[in-house]
MIMAR-378572 format. One record per residue (C-alpha): residue number from 1; residue in one letter; chain; x, z, y. Coordinates in pm, 1 decimal, m for minus. Layout:
# MIMAR-378572
<r semar="NUM" marro="A" nuse="A" u="X" w="Z" v="Y"/>
...
//
This chain:
# MIMAR-378572
<r semar="1" marro="M" nuse="A" u="m1026.6" w="8794.7" v="m1728.4"/>
<r semar="2" marro="K" nuse="A" u="m762.6" w="8742.5" v="m1459.9"/>
<r semar="3" marro="Y" nuse="A" u="m510.2" w="8659.2" v="m1731.1"/>
<r semar="4" marro="K" nuse="A" u="m722.5" w="8369.5" v="m1864.5"/>
<r semar="5" marro="I" nuse="A" u="m758.5" w="8216.4" v="m1514.1"/>
<r semar="6" marro="V" nuse="A" u="m383.8" w="8222.6" v="m1455.3"/>
<r semar="7" marro="V" nuse="A" u="m312.7" w="8056.2" v="m1792.2"/>
<r semar="8" marro="C" nuse="A" u="m566.5" w="7776.0" v="m1725.9"/>
<r semar="9" marro="A" nuse="A" u="m422.6" w="7709.5" v="m1381.6"/>
<r semar="10" marro="A" nuse="A" u="m73.6" w="7684.7" v="m1524.8"/>
<r semar="11" marro="V" nuse="A" u="m183.6" w="7436.0" v="m1790.6"/>
<r semar="12" marro="L" nuse="A" u="m364.6" w="7221.4" v="m1529.7"/>
<r semar="13" marro="F" nuse="A" u="m57.5" w="7221.2" v="m1303.9"/>
<r semar="14" marro="C" nuse="A" u="164.7" w="7107.0" v="m1589.7"/>
<r semar="15" marro="F" nuse="A" u="m77.3" w="6826.4" v="m1679.0"/>
<r semar="16" marro="V" nuse="A" u="m99.2" w="6693.3" v="m1324.5"/>
<r semar="17" marro="T" nuse="A" u="274.9" w="6726.5" v="m1273.1"/>
<r semar="18" marro="G" nuse="A" u="344.6" w="6537.6" v="m1595.4"/>
<r semar="19" marro="E" nuse="A" u="115.5" w="6250.8" v="m1492.3"/>
<r semar="20" marro="V" nuse="A" u="281.2" w="6217.0" v="m1153.6"/>
<r semar="21" marro="Q" nuse="A" u="625.8" w="6213.6" v="m1310.1"/>
<r semar="22" marro="A" nuse="A" u="521.7" w="5942.6" v="m1561.3"/>
<r semar="23" marro="T" nuse="A" u="381.6" w="5713.8" v="m1290.5"/>
<r semar="24" marro="Q" nuse="A" u="693.3" w="5572.7" v="m1131.9"/>
<r semar="25" marro="I" nuse="A" u="559.2" w="5235.4" v="m1002.1"/>
<r semar="26" marro="K" nuse="A" u="256.2" w="5154.6" v="m785.8"/>
<r semar="27" marro="I" nuse="A" u="106.2" w="4803.3" v="m759.8"/>
<r semar="28" marro="D" nuse="A" u="m113.3" w="4765.0" v="m452.3"/>
<r semar="29" marro="M" nuse="A" u="m317.0" w="4444.3" v="m493.7"/>
<r semar="30" marro="I" nuse="A" u="m374.8" w="4210.5" v="m195.5"/>
<r semar="31" marro="N" nuse="A" u="m729.4" w="4081.1" v="m160.3"/>
<r semar="32" marro="K" nuse="A" u="m661.4" w="3727.7" v="m25.6"/>
<r semar="33" marro="V" nuse="A" u="m338.0" w="3528.7" v="m24.5"/>
<r semar="34" marro="T" nuse="A" u="m252.3" w="3176.9" v="97.6"/>
<r semar="35" marro="L" nuse="A" u="69.2" w="3034.3" v="m47.1"/>
<r semar="36" marro="K" nuse="A" u="265.0" w="2713.1" v="m45.6"/>
<r semar="37" marro="E" nuse="A" u="237.8" w="2516.1" v="m368.7"/>
<r semar="38" marro="K" nuse="A" u="441.9" w="2714.1" v="m620.1"/>
<r semar="39" marro="V" nuse="A" u="447.5" w="2936.2" v="m927.7"/>
<r semar="40" marro="I" nuse="A" u="270.8" w="3262.6" v="m838.5"/>
<r semar="41" marro="T" nuse="A" u="451.6" w="3589.4" v="m905.8"/>
<r semar="42" marro="I" nuse="A" u="328.3" w="3948.5" v="m882.5"/>
<r semar="43" marro="R" nuse="A" u="529.2" w="3978.0" v="m560.3"/>
<r semar="44" marro="D" nuse="A" u="299.0" w="3713.9" v="m400.6"/>
<r semar="45" marro="I" nuse="A" u="m26.2" w="3899.5" v="m466.0"/>
<r semar="46" marro="S" nuse="A" u="69.5" w="4267.2" v="m434.0"/>
<r semar="47" marro="Q" nuse="A" u="298.7" w="4529.6" v="m286.5"/>
<r semar="48" marro="V" nuse="A" u="510.3" w="4690.8" v="m559.3"/>
<r semar="49" marro="T" nuse="A" u="662.5" w="5029.3" v="m472.9"/>
<r semar="50" marro="G" nuse="A" u="828.9" w="5314.3" v="m664.6"/>
<r semar="51" marro="D" nuse="A" u="1155.3" w="5492.0" v="m736.1"/>
<r semar="52" marro="D" nuse="A" u="1301.6" w="5244.7" v="m989.6"/>
<r semar="53" marro="D" nuse="A" u="1447.8" w="4946.1" v="m801.6"/>
<r semar="54" marro="D" nuse="A" u="1537.9" w="4751.8" v="m1115.4"/>
<r semar="55" marro="L" nuse="A" u="1189.2" w="4787.5" v="m1256.6"/>
<r semar="56" marro="I" nuse="A" u="1034.3" w="4688.6" v="m922.3"/>
<r semar="57" marro="K" nuse="A" u="1246.7" w="4372.0" v="m917.0"/>
<r semar="58" marro="Q" nuse="A" u="1149.2" w="4288.7" v="m1274.8"/>
<r semar="59" marro="I" nuse="A" u="778.1" w="4334.5" v="m1200.8"/>
<r semar="60" marro="N" nuse="A" u="795.9" w="4132.3" v="m877.4"/>
<r semar="61" marro="E" nuse="A" u="939.4" w="3831.6" v="m1060.3"/>
<r semar="62" marro="I" nuse="A" u="677.3" w="3820.1" v="m1337.2"/>
<r semar="63" marro="E" nuse="A" u="487.1" w="3487.6" v="m1319.8"/>
<r semar="64" marro="V" nuse="A" u="106.8" w="3490.8" v="m1326.6"/>
<r semar="65" marro="G" nuse="A" u="29.8" w="3116.5" v="m1297.3"/>
<r semar="66" marro="R" nuse="A" u="44.2" w="2834.8" v="m1044.8"/>
<r semar="67" marro="T" nuse="A" u="m129.8" w="2792.6" v="m712.1"/>
<r semar="68" marro="P" nuse="A" u="m467.1" w="2614.4" v="m737.3"/>
<r semar="69" marro="W" nuse="A" u="m542.6" w="2258.3" v="m632.6"/>
<r semar="70" marro="P" nuse="A" u="m581.0" w="2205.1" v="m255.8"/>
<r semar="71" marro="N" nuse="A" u="m915.4" w="2324.1" v="m118.5"/>
<r semar="72" marro="N" nuse="A" u="m965.0" w="2545.3" v="m425.9"/>
<r semar="73" marro="R" nuse="A" u="m915.3" w="2913.3" v="m512.1"/>
<r semar="74" marro="R" nuse="A" u="m772.3" w="3105.1" v="m805.4"/>
<r semar="75" marro="K" nuse="A" u="m869.5" w="3460.7" v="m894.8"/>
<r semar="76" marro="I" nuse="A" u="m616.2" w="3689.4" v="m1062.1"/>
<r semar="77" marro="D" nuse="A" u="m750.8" w="4029.1" v="m1174.4"/>
<r semar="78" marro="R" nuse="A" u="m585.6" w="4353.9" v="m1283.5"/>
<r semar="79" marro="D" nuse="A" u="m651.5" w="4293.7" v="m1652.4"/>
<r semar="80" marro="F" nuse="A" u="m460.6" w="3965.7" v="m1641.7"/>
<r semar="81" marro="I" nuse="A" u="m172.0" w="4131.6" v="m1458.1"/>
<r semar="82" marro="K" nuse="A" u="m166.4" w="4413.5" v="m1716.8"/>
<r semar="83" marro="M" nuse="A" u="m148.2" w="4153.6" v="m1992.8"/>
<r semar="84" marro="R" nuse="A" u="147.5" w="3985.4" v="m1819.8"/>
<r semar="85" marro="L" nuse="A" u="316.8" w="4324.8" v="m1774.6"/>
<r semar="86" marro="V" nuse="A" u="280.9" w="4408.6" v="m2143.2"/>
<r semar="87" marro="S" nuse="A" u="407.9" w="4063.7" v="m2250.8"/>
<r semar="88" marro="S" nuse="A" u="709.2" w="4119.6" v="m2025.3"/>
<r semar="89" marro="G" nuse="A" u="789.1" w="4451.4" v="m2194.3"/>
<r semar="90" marro="I" nuse="A" u="663.1" w="4679.6" v="m1916.7"/>
<r semar="91" marro="N" nuse="A" u="522.4" w="5021.1" v="m2021.2"/>
<r semar="92" marro="L" nuse="A" u="171.7" w="5038.6" v="m1872.3"/>
<r semar="93" marro="P" nuse="A" u="158.1" w="5421.1" v="m1847.8"/>
<r semar="94" marro="D" nuse="A" u="439.9" w="5388.9" v="m1593.1"/>
<r semar="95" marro="I" nuse="A" u="219.5" w="5170.3" v="m1365.9"/>
<r semar="96" marro="A" nuse="A" u="m55.7" w="5273.4" v="m1124.3"/>
<r semar="97" marro="F" nuse="A" u="m284.9" w="5016.1" v="m959.8"/>
<r semar="98" marro="E" nuse="A" u="m434.2" w="5047.1" v="m611.6"/>
<r semar="99" marro="G" nuse="A" u="m633.6" w="4821.4" v="m382.0"/>
<r semar="100" marro="P" nuse="A" u="m885.8" w="4555.4" v="m489.5"/>
<r semar="101" marro="R" nuse="A" u="m934.8" w="4473.4" v="m854.8"/>
<r semar="102" marro="L" nuse="A" u="m844.2" w="4106.7" v="m805.4"/>
<r semar="103" marro="A" nuse="A" u="m648.2" w="3880.8" v="m572.9"/>
<r semar="104" marro="V" nuse="A" u="m792.4" w="3549.7" v="m450.4"/>
<r semar="105" marro="V" nuse="A" u="m517.9" w="3288.0" v="m413.0"/>
<r semar="106" marro="S" nuse="A" u="m545.2" w="2962.6" v="m217.7"/>
<r semar="107" marro="V" nuse="A" u="m276.2" w="2707.1" v="m143.7"/>
<r semar="108" marro="E" nuse="A" u="m163.5" w="2601.6" v="201.9"/>
<r semar="109" marro="S" nuse="A" u="m327.6" w="2260.5" v="232.0"/>
<r semar="110" marro="T" nuse="A" u="m430.9" w="1989.0" v="475.6"/>
<r semar="111" marro="K" nuse="A" u="m733.1" w="1762.2" v="476.7"/>
<r semar="112" marro="I" nuse="A" u="m660.8" w="1396.1" v="546.7"/>
<r semar="113" marro="S" nuse="A" u="m992.2" w="1270.2" v="676.3"/>
<r semar="114" marro="E" nuse="A" u="m1161.7" w="944.5" v="586.8"/>
<r semar="115" marro="A" nuse="A" u="m1127.5" w="831.3" v="949.3"/>
<r semar="116" marro="E" nuse="A" u="m751.8" w="892.8" v="952.1"/>
<r semar="117" marro="I" nuse="A" u="m700.8" w="695.4" v="630.8"/>
<r semar="118" marro="V" nuse="A" u="m910.2" w="403.3" v="758.7"/>
<r semar="119" marro="E" nuse="A" u="m730.9" w="403.6" v="1094.5"/>
<r semar="120" marro="K" nuse="A" u="m389.2" w="381.7" v="926.2"/>
<r semar="121" marro="A" nuse="A" u="m504.2" w="101.1" v="697.0"/>
<r semar="122" marro="K" nuse="A" u="m662.9" w="m97.2" v="980.4"/>
<r semar="123" marro="E" nuse="A" u="m356.5" w="m51.5" v="1200.6"/>
<r semar="124" marro="H" nuse="A" u="m137.0" w="m201.9" v="928.3"/>
<r semar="125" marro="L" nuse="A" u="m381.7" w="m485.6" v="866.0"/>
<r semar="126" marro="I" nuse="A" u="m385.5" w="m583.0" v="1234.7"/>
<r semar="127" marro="F" nuse="A" u="m5.4" w="m571.0" v="1247.0"/>
<r semar="128" marro="S" nuse="A" u="24.5" w="m797.1" v="941.9"/>
<r semar="129" marro="Q" nuse="A" u="m199.8" w="m1057.3" v="1110.4"/>
<r semar="130" marro="Q" nuse="A" u="0.3" w="m1076.8" v="1435.1"/>
<r semar="131" marro="S" nuse="A" u="217.5" w="m1367.2" v="1321.6"/>
<r semar="132" marro="F" nuse="A" u="m90.2" w="m1591.1" v="1287.8"/>
<r semar="133" marro="N" nuse="A" u="m235.6" w="m1761.5" v="1592.7"/>
<r semar="134" marro="R" nuse="A" u="m599.2" w="m1696.3" v="1516.1"/>
<r semar="135" marro="D" nuse="A" u="m886.6" w="m1466.5" v="1595.9"/>
<r semar="136" marro="I" nuse="A" u="m996.9" w="m1215.9" v="1334.2"/>
<r semar="137" marro="T" nuse="A" u="m1264.4" w="m955.1" v="1288.0"/>
<r semar="138" marro="I" nuse="A" u="m1208.6" w="m666.9" v="1048.3"/>
<r semar="139" marro="E" nuse="A" u="m1502.3" w="m504.8" v="870.3"/>
<r semar="140" marro="L" nuse="A" u="m1477.7" w="m195.6" v="650.2"/>
<r semar="141" marro="R" nuse="A" u="m1633.7" w="m273.1" v="312.1"/>
<r semar="142" marro="S" nuse="A" u="m1615.9" w="73.6" v="157.0"/>
<r semar="143" marro="A" nuse="A" u="m1498.0" w="403.2" v="302.6"/>
<r semar="144" marro="P" nuse="A" u="m1237.0" w="605.6" v="112.2"/>
<r semar="145" marro="S" nuse="A" u="m1298.6" w="971.4" v="36.5"/>
<r semar="146" marro="E" nuse="A" u="m1117.5" w="1246.8" v="223.6"/>
<r semar="147" marro="Q" nuse="A" u="m803.6" w="1376.4" v="55.0"/>
<r semar="148" marro="W" nuse="A" u="m658.4" w="1727.8" v="34.1"/>
<r semar="149" marro="V" nuse="A" u="m284.4" w="1776.6" v="m5.6"/>
<r semar="150" marro="A" nuse="A" u="m86.7" w="2095.4" v="m64.0"/>
<r semar="151" marro="K" nuse="A" u="129.5" w="2061.3" v="247.6"/>
<r semar="152" marro="S" nuse="A" u="108.3" w="2160.9" v="611.5"/>
<r semar="153" marro="R" nuse="A" u="10.7" w="1878.2" v="847.9"/>
<r semar="154" marro="D" nuse="A" u="353.7" w="1848.3" v="1007.3"/>
<r semar="155" marro="E" nuse="A" u="507.1" w="1782.6" v="663.4"/>
<r semar="156" marro="I" nuse="A" u="284.8" w="1481.6" v="592.9"/>
<r semar="157" marro="Y" nuse="A" u="311.9" w="1120.1" v="706.2"/>
<r semar="158" marro="L" nuse="A" u="107.2" w="816.3" v="606.8"/>
<r semar="159" marro="E" nuse="A" u="229.8" w="473.9" v="497.6"/>
<r semar="160" marro="A" nuse="A" u="26.1" w="157.9" v="439.5"/>
<r semar="161" marro="S" nuse="A" u="85.8" w="m172.1" v="261.5"/>
<r semar="162" marro="L" nuse="A" u="m114.9" w="m474.2" v="150.9"/>
<r semar="163" marro="A" nuse="A" u="m213.6" w="m465.3" v="m214.6"/>
<r semar="164" marro="D" nuse="A" u="m158.7" w="m844.0" v="m223.5"/>
<r semar="165" marro="T" nuse="A" u="69.2" w="m986.5" v="47.3"/>
<r semar="166" marro="N" nuse="A" u="m60.0" w="m1337.5" v="m27.2"/>
<r semar="167" marro="K" nuse="A" u="m419.6" w="m1244.2" v="50.7"/>
<r semar="168" marro="M" nuse="A" u="m471.5" w="m1215.5" v="425.8"/>
<r semar="169" marro="R" nuse="A" u="m835.5" w="m1315.5" v="464.0"/>
<r semar="170" marro="G" nuse="A" u="m1167.0" w="m1247.2" v="295.9"/>
<r semar="171" marro="N" nuse="A" u="m1172.8" w="m931.7" v="85.6"/>
<r semar="172" marro="V" nuse="A" u="m843.2" w="m756.4" v="156.1"/>
<r semar="173" marro="V" nuse="A" u="m719.5" w="m426.2" v="11.0"/>
<r semar="174" marro="V" nuse="A" u="m477.3" w="m200.7" v="198.0"/>
<r semar="175" marro="M" nuse="A" u="m310.0" w="84.0" v="8.8"/>
<r semar="176" marro="V" nuse="A" u="m259.7" w="406.4" v="207.6"/>
<r semar="177" marro="M" nuse="A" u="m10.0" w="659.7" v="75.3"/>
<r semar="178" marro="A" nuse="A" u="55.6" w="1014.2" v="195.1"/>
<r semar="179" marro="M" nuse="A" u="421.9" w="1113.9" v="176.6"/>
<r semar="180" marro="S" nuse="A" u="625.2" w="1430.8" v="223.4"/>
<r semar="181" marro="D" nuse="A" u="1005.0" w="1432.0" v="203.7"/>
<r semar="182" marro="G" nuse="A" u="990.4" w="1091.6" v="36.3"/>
<r semar="183" marro="I" nuse="A" u="756.6" w="1214.6" v="m238.0"/>
<r semar="184" marro="P" nuse="A" u="412.1" w="1048.3" v="m271.9"/>
<r semar="185" marro="L" nuse="A" u="120.0" w="1290.7" v="m254.0"/>
<r semar="186" marro="F" nuse="A" u="m164.7" w="1043.8" v="m303.3"/>
<r semar="187" marro="K" nuse="A" u="m231.6" w="670.6" v="m291.3"/>
<r semar="188" marro="I" nuse="A" u="m576.2" w="534.9" v="m212.6"/>
<r semar="189" marro="P" nuse="A" u="m715.2" w="181.4" v="m157.7"/>
<r semar="190" marro="V" nuse="A" u="m912.2" w="88.5" v="153.7"/>
<r semar="191" marro="H" nuse="A" u="m1129.5" w="m223.0" v="125.0"/>
<r semar="192" marro="F" nuse="A" u="m1183.2" w="m454.9" v="422.5"/>
<r semar="193" marro="R" nuse="A" u="m1334.7" w="m794.7" v="488.0"/>
<r semar="194" marro="V" nuse="A" u="m1121.1" w="m1002.6" v="722.5"/>
<r semar="195" marro="R" nuse="A" u="m1307.5" w="m1288.8" v="891.9"/>
<r semar="196" marro="V" nuse="A" u="m1085.5" w="m1558.1" v="1044.5"/>
<r semar="197" marro="F" nuse="A" u="m1178.2" w="m1786.4" v="1336.3"/>
<r semar="198" marro="E" nuse="A" u="m959.1" w="m2079.5" v="1444.6"/>
<r semar="199" marro="F" nuse="A" u="m967.2" w="m2394.2" v="1657.0"/>
<r semar="200" marro="I" nuse="A" u="m940.1" w="m2664.6" v="1392.9"/>
<r semar="201" marro="A" nuse="A" u="m979.6" w="m3040.1" v="1349.6"/>
<r semar="202" marro="I" nuse="A" u="m1324.5" w="m3158.6" v="1234.9"/>
<r semar="203" marro="T" nuse="A" u="m1458.0" w="m3507.6" v="1167.7"/>
<r semar="204" marro="K" nuse="A" u="m1706.9" w="m3652.6" v="1417.4"/>
<r semar="205" marro="K" nuse="A" u="m1869.7" w="m3893.8" v="1175.7"/>
<r semar="206" marro="K" nuse="A" u="m1865.8" w="m4023.1" v="822.9"/>
<r semar="207" marro="L" nuse="A" u="m1528.0" w="m4171.7" v="731.0"/>
<r semar="208" marro="D" nuse="A" u="m1445.7" w="m4398.7" v="440.7"/>
<r semar="209" marro="R" nuse="A" u="m1134.8" w="m4367.2" v="227.7"/>
<r semar="210" marro="H" nuse="A" u="m804.0" w="m4461.5" v="393.8"/>
<r semar="211" marro="K" nuse="A" u="m955.8" w="m4436.0" v="741.3"/>
<r semar="212" marro="S" nuse="A" u="m699.9" w="m4334.4" v="1005.6"/>
<r semar="213" marro="L" nuse="A" u="m768.9" w="m3999.6" v="1170.4"/>
<r semar="214" marro="T" nuse="A" u="m762.6" w="m4016.3" v="1549.6"/>
<r semar="215" marro="A" nuse="A" u="m918.1" w="m3857.6" v="1856.6"/>
<r semar="216" marro="E" nuse="A" u="m1194.1" w="m4118.0" v="1824.7"/>
<r semar="217" marro="N" nuse="A" u="m1325.6" w="m3983.8" v="1496.5"/>
<r semar="218" marro="S" nuse="A" u="m1216.3" w="m3617.4" v="1502.5"/>
<r semar="219" marro="F" nuse="A" u="m1226.1" w="m3321.8" v="1743.3"/>
<r semar="220" marro="L" nuse="A" u="m1119.3" w="m2957.1" v="1775.8"/>
<r semar="221" marro="A" nuse="A" u="m1372.3" w="m2672.3" v="1756.3"/>
<r semar="222" marro="R" nuse="A" u="m1373.1" w="m2299.5" v="1688.3"/>
<r semar="223" marro="R" nuse="A" u="m1493.9" w="m2232.1" v="1336.6"/>
<r semar="224" marro="E" nuse="A" u="m1481.0" w="m1950.5" v="1084.0"/>
<r semar="225" marro="T" nuse="A" u="m1218.4" w="m2047.2" v="828.4"/>
<r semar="226" marro="T" nuse="A" u="m1237.3" w="m1738.1" v="607.6"/>
<r semar="227" marro="R" nuse="A" u="m1350.2" w="m1936.5" v="305.1"/>
<r semar="228" marro="V" nuse="A" u="m1190.1" w="m2269.4" v="388.1"/>
<r semar="229" marro="Q" nuse="A" u="m965.3" w="m2378.9" v="103.1"/>
<r semar="230" marro="G" nuse="A" u="m636.2" w="m2542.1" v="196.7"/>
<r semar="231" marro="T" nuse="A" u="m432.6" w="m2581.8" v="514.0"/>
<r semar="232" marro="V" nuse="A" u="m622.5" w="m2679.2" v="828.8"/>
<r semar="233" marro="F" nuse="A" u="m501.2" w="m2873.4" v="1134.2"/>
<r semar="234" marro="S" nuse="A" u="m496.9" w="m2704.4" v="1474.8"/>
<r semar="235" marro="S" nuse="A" u="m407.9" w="m3018.0" v="1673.0"/>
<r semar="236" marro="I" nuse="A" u="m524.7" w="m3378.9" v="1672.3"/>
<r semar="237" marro="D" nuse="A" u="m159.7" w="m3480.8" v="1712.6"/>
<r semar="238" marro="D" nuse="A" u="m89.7" w="m3328.9" v="1370.0"/>
<r semar="239" marro="L" nuse="A" u="m314.9" w="m3598.4" v="1220.6"/>
<r semar="240" marro="K" nuse="A" u="m99.4" w="m3883.8" v="1347.8"/>
<r semar="241" marro="G" nuse="A" u="m13.4" w="m4122.2" v="1065.4"/>
<r semar="242" marro="K" nuse="A" u="m262.0" w="m3961.4" v="826.7"/>
<r semar="243" marro="V" nuse="A" u="m563.6" w="m4122.0" v="661.8"/>
<r semar="244" marro="T" nuse="A" u="m851.1" w="m3987.7" v="457.3"/>
<r semar="245" marro="S" nuse="A" u="m783.3" w="m3969.3" v="84.4"/>
<r semar="246" marro="R" nuse="A" u="m1154.3" w="m3999.1" v="4.0"/>
<r semar="247" marro="Q" nuse="A" u="m1487.1" w="m4049.3" v="174.7"/>
<r semar="248" marro="V" nuse="A" u="m1556.2" w="m3767.7" v="422.1"/>
<r semar="249" marro="L" nuse="A" u="m1891.4" w="m3657.5" v="566.6"/>
<r semar="250" marro="P" nuse="A" u="m1954.2" w="m3583.3" v="936.4"/>
<r semar="251" marro="F" nuse="A" u="m1844.4" w="m3241.3" v="1069.7"/>
<r semar="252" marro="T" nuse="A" u="m1613.7" w="m3176.4" v="775.8"/>
<r semar="253" marro="V" nuse="A" u="m1319.9" w="m2941.5" v="829.6"/>
<r semar="254" marro="I" nuse="A" u="m1007.4" w="m3153.9" v="789.2"/>
<r semar="255" marro="T" nuse="A" u="m760.9" w="m3000.7" v="544.9"/>
<r semar="256" marro="E" nuse="A" u="m447.0" w="m3130.6" v="376.8"/>
<r semar="257" marro="E" nuse="A" u="m649.3" w="m3179.7" v="59.9"/>
<r semar="258" marro="I" nuse="A" u="m858.8" w="m3461.7" v="211.9"/>
<r semar="259" marro="V" nuse="A" u="m581.7" w="m3649.7" v="393.6"/>
<r semar="260" marro="E" nuse="A" u="m271.7" w="m3838.1" v="293.8"/>
<r semar="261" marro="T" nuse="A" u="11.8" w="m4011.9" v="470.6"/>
<r semar="262" marro="L" nuse="A" u="31.7" w="m4387.7" v="416.6"/>
<r semar="263" marro="P" nuse="A" u="371.5" w="m4492.3" v="285.1"/>
<r semar="264" marro="T" nuse="A" u="603.4" w="m4665.7" v="529.1"/>
<r semar="265" marro="V" nuse="A" u="729.8" w="m4877.2" v="242.3"/>
<r semar="266" marro="R" nuse="A" u="525.1" w="m4960.1" v="m65.5"/>
<r semar="267" marro="K" nuse="A" u="648.7" w="m5047.1" v="m411.5"/>
<r semar="268" marro="G" nuse="A" u="710.5" w="m5425.2" v="m420.4"/>
<r semar="269" marro="D" nuse="A" u="765.3" w="m5465.4" v="m44.2"/>
<r semar="270" marro="M" nuse="A" u="1058.0" w="m5685.3" v="57.7"/>
<r semar="271" marro="V" nuse="A" u="1296.4" w="m5499.7" v="288.0"/>
<r semar="272" marro="K" nuse="A" u="1636.0" w="m5550.0" v="448.2"/>
<r semar="273" marro="L" nuse="A" u="1911.5" w="m5358.7" v="274.8"/>
<r semar="274" marro="Y" nuse="A" u="2215.6" w="m5279.1" v="480.6"/>
<r semar="275" marro="I" nuse="A" u="2541.2" w="m5092.1" v="465.4"/>
<r semar="276" marro="K" nuse="A" u="2675.3" w="m4972.6" v="798.1"/>
<r semar="277" marro="T" nuse="A" u="3016.2" w="m4824.4" v="879.5"/>
<r semar="278" marro="E" nuse="A" u="3218.3" w="m4788.1" v="1198.8"/>
<r semar="279" marro="T" nuse="A" u="3383.7" w="m5127.1" v="1144.9"/>
<r semar="280" marro="F" nuse="A" u="3124.0" w="m5349.2" v="976.1"/>
<r semar="281" marro="K" nuse="A" u="2762.7" w="m5396.7" v="873.8"/>
<r semar="282" marro="I" nuse="A" u="2643.5" w="m5583.6" v="565.5"/>
<r semar="283" marro="V" nuse="A" u="2280.2" w="m5694.5" v="538.1"/>
<r semar="284" marro="T" nuse="A" u="2101.0" w="m5832.9" v="234.0"/>
<r semar="285" marro="K" nuse="A" u="1748.4" w="m5840.2" v="96.1"/>
<r semar="286" marro="G" nuse="A" u="1577.8" w="m5639.7" v="m173.8"/>
<r semar="287" marro="F" nuse="A" u="1253.0" w="m5504.5" v="m315.7"/>
<r semar="288" marro="A" nuse="A" u="1125.8" w="m5145.5" v="m297.5"/>
<r semar="289" marro="E" nuse="A" u="1091.6" w="m4994.5" v="m643.7"/>
<r semar="290" marro="E" nuse="A" u="868.6" w="m4705.8" v="m524.3"/>
<r semar="291" marro="N" nuse="A" u="659.5" w="m4585.3" v="m231.9"/>
<r semar="292" marro="G" nuse="A" u="805.2" w="m4374.9" v="47.6"/>
<r semar="293" marro="V" nuse="A" u="774.6" w="m4268.2" v="410.7"/>
<r semar="294" marro="T" nuse="A" u="1036.9" w="m4276.3" v="683.2"/>
<r semar="295" marro="G" nuse="A" u="1329.8" w="m4054.9" v="584.1"/>
<r semar="296" marro="D" nuse="A" u="1257.6" w="m4066.5" v="210.7"/>
<r semar="297" marro="I" nuse="A" u="1523.5" w="m4182.7" v="m34.0"/>
<r semar="298" marro="I" nuse="A" u="1382.3" w="m4442.9" v="m273.1"/>
<r semar="299" marro="K" nuse="A" u="1501.2" w="m4687.1" v="m537.2"/>
<r semar="300" marro="V" nuse="A" u="1545.8" w="m5049.2" v="m425.0"/>
<r semar="301" marro="K" nuse="A" u="1661.1" w="m5363.4" v="m609.5"/>
<r semar="302" marro="D" nuse="A" u="1927.8" w="m5584.8" v="m451.5"/>
<r semar="303" marro="L" nuse="A" u="1812.2" w="m5949.9" v="m482.6"/>
<r semar="304" marro="D" nuse="A" u="2169.2" w="m6079.0" v="m503.4"/>
<r semar="305" marro="T" nuse="A" u="2310.2" w="m5843.4" v="m767.2"/>
<r semar="306" marro="R" nuse="A" u="1976.7" w="m5748.0" v="m931.6"/>
<r semar="307" marro="K" nuse="A" u="2103.7" w="m5390.0" v="m938.7"/>
<r semar="308" marro="V" nuse="A" u="1878.5" w="m5090.8" v="m865.7"/>
<r semar="309" marro="I" nuse="A" u="2032.3" w="m4867.1" v="m600.3"/>
<r semar="310" marro="H" nuse="A" u="1920.9" w="m4587.3" v="m370.4"/>
<r semar="311" marro="G" nuse="A" u="1849.0" w="m4614.5" v="m1.7"/>
<r semar="312" marro="K" nuse="A" u="1701.6" w="m4420.1" v="286.7"/>
<r semar="313" marro="I" nuse="A" u="1389.6" w="m4559.6" v="456.5"/>
<r semar="314" marro="I" nuse="A" u="1460.6" w="m4624.6" v="826.2"/>
<r semar="315" marro="D" nuse="A" u="1133.0" w="m4804.4" v="902.5"/>
<r semar="316" marro="A" nuse="A" u="890.5" w="m5043.5" v="733.7"/>
<r semar="317" marro="A" nuse="A" u="1148.8" w="m5323.1" v="725.4"/>
<r semar="318" marro="N" nuse="A" u="1485.0" w="m5151.7" v="683.5"/>
<r semar="319" marro="V" nuse="A" u="1648.8" w="m4938.5" v="414.0"/>
<r semar="320" marro="Q" nuse="A" u="2002.2" w="m4801.8" v="450.4"/>
<r semar="321" marro="I" nuse="A" u="2198.5" w="m4814.9" v="124.6"/>
<r semar="322" marro="L" nuse="A" u="2351.3" w="m4486.7" v="8.6"/>
<r semar="323" marro="F" nuse="A" u="2656.3" w="m4441.4" v="m212.9"/>
//
């Protein structure tokens, strides 16, 4: 009887000893891990120990996927790791697992709030309006959603730009982009309504076509010009020499589209033509071949030679001949 007990004990000892000798590597899983955006390796989600340094290094470098999207998690369990070990030529009987059965991986990430995005967009919009001498109000039309990026906050900076640099009033879109080391992380539009208020010239009464615009029939007042088409006038002095191009109703905003400048010289007008140098001045008469205002260069016909030449309008009666 004693002999049988000794034999059984010896067999059990050999079995246990053989198992211990076969298990050279231990993989101790880590329950939760937060990583920078990268390819995940076994080293990232476990502690690998044992007596074979080369094998440990090989196991540590085995890839098991990529980090998840920001504000998300990825679960990697033992079975998946075993599959990756086998596909990498690792003998599973040589591996012992410890710790939790799976590792939960998240990526180091930062939330860029809706308020921060709007603030950056509005800041840029105000800056872009500074060159204009006018009052504005800025209203948020639609709020952007918060954004998650796989970077720490100190690695991120925001940039903003107008979607259309020619559109500065009404419905305006500002693009906000998150950057890190010169690489864009996201780009999102922020929609505003920009209302514009200016002191502008307005008619006092009904004006017929070709009526001169003066302080007697126009005035300055603060009006919203968000939807006004065309260039407005911010001073009555700017209307000097201008007339209405059509009939205009009372309290109409005066824009360049409803005014015109009367020509100083009209086609068919008789004018003095002269050539002036340091030593002499020659004067003759001629006819204007086209309309023009002071400073314009127009065609004129010399009455003596009947030739058409070019001259610069000096005033309503004089044109300086050019060669």
